[in-house]
N, C-alpha and C positions, 0 to 999 in steps of 0.2 A: 504494500500500500504506499502511497505517496501523499504528500500534502494536498495535491489537487484531488486525489481520490477521497480524502477525508472530507474536503470541502463538498465534493459532489454528493457524497453519502449524506452529510448534514442537510444539504438543500433538498435532496429527495425525501428525507424524513420530514422535513418541514412541509413540502409540497404535499406529501401523503397524509399529513395530520398526525404522524407518529410522534410520541413523547421520545424526547432524547434521554437515553440511559446515561445519566452523568458520570457514573463510575467508569462504564466502559469507554465512553467518550474521552474522559480525563486520561485513562490508560493508553488510548490510542494516540492522543496528543503527545503524551510522554514518550511513547515508542518513536513516533516520527520526529519529536525533538532530539531524541537521542541519535537518530540517524541523519538529520539534517546536516548538510554541508555548506549552506549558504546562509548568510545573515538575512537575506529576504525570506527564505523559508522559515527561519527562527522567529522572526518578527510576525509573519503571517501566522504561525502556530500560537504565538502568545496573544494575538488578536482573537483568534478562535477560542482559546482558553477563556479570555476575558468575556467574550460574547456569551459563551455557555454558561460560565459562572454568574453573569449578570442575570441571565434567565432564572437561574435558581435563586438568586438573592431577591428577585421580584415575585417569587412564587408564593409568598405569604407565610414565611417561617415566623415562629414565635420569637420574641425578643432574645431569650436565652439561646435558642437554636441559631438565630441569625448572628449573634456574636461568635458562637463556636464555629459556625460556617465561615465567617469572615477571617477568623484566625487560621483555619485549615486552608483557606484560599491563599492567604498570604504566605503560609509555609510552602505550599506547592509552587507558588510564583518564584519564591526564594531558591527553591530546589532547581527550577528551570535555569535560573541565572547562574547559580553555582556550577551546575553541569555544563553549561556553555563555557565556563571559565576553567574547567578542568584541563590539565595537561598531563596525561597519565593518571597518576594517583593524587597530584597535587593542584591546589587552586593557584592559578597564575595571577598575582596581584595586578599586573598590568592589564590583562584581559578583563579581569573582574572590574577594574576602574573603568575601562572603555565600555564594557557592556552596561554597567549601571548608569554610566553617563548617558549612553544611547537611550536607555529607559526613561531617565529623567527628562531628557531633551524631547522624547515623544510623549511625555505626560503620563506614561503608565506607572511611573514611580515618582514619589515625592522626594524633593531634595533633602528633606529631613528623615528619610527612610534610613533606619539602622544599617542595612547592607550597604547602601550607598556611602554612608559615612565611614563604616569599616574599610570599604574598598578605597576610598580616597586616602585614608590614613595609612593603610598598608602599602599602597602604591608610592606614597611619598617617603616612605621608610626604606631601610635596607631590605632587599628581597632578591631572590634569584630571578633573573630575566627569563622571559618566555623561551629564548634560545636554550638557556642553561636547563630549564626544566625538560624541554624536548630532549636534550642530551641525557639527562637523568632517567627519563622514560625509556629511552632507546637502550640504555645500559640494563635497565631492569627487564627488558623485553616486553614492555607494555606499549600499547598504541599511545603516541603522543599527542592525541587530540582529545577533545571533549566527548567524542563519540564512543570512547572506550567504556565498556560496562564499569561503573565504579565498584571498587572492592573496599579494602580497609580505608583508603583515602577518602571515600565518601563519608564515612563516619567521621573521620578527622575534619573534613570540610564542614559538616554540620556542627560539630564542637567549636570550630573556628567562628562560624557564623554566630553563635550564641554568646560568644565573649563579650 
């Protein structure tokens, strides 16, 4: 499946009056995001994610459920951004800063978002360059792009996000 296939599937479901299975759709977006090789595809997938999540948010959830849903939505969004910033098992501060800046510029992320602030701080401090992280990934035999299935580094990245 591709990004365009996902769009066509969602359009077809809408035209046929079918309800969107949020969990399945979210997982499909995640899988496509993991395979995406262009910024355009990633941005399209983030737009699809936001559109689908907006539908759920407007579906009449109770105030408690709505807050829990918004928290989960934000967590998934952060996972997408961190996933895009992975080089092998490590988050690349340069990439994370660029991706979060793209998101702020596009209005999908607030300039006071915790992840954006962390990204800017980490990129400004001492860190391995993207080229160094690619070399480290190559030495470990891991794929040096964000498309690699996260392993132990994913948990490390999540912990890093929560600092």
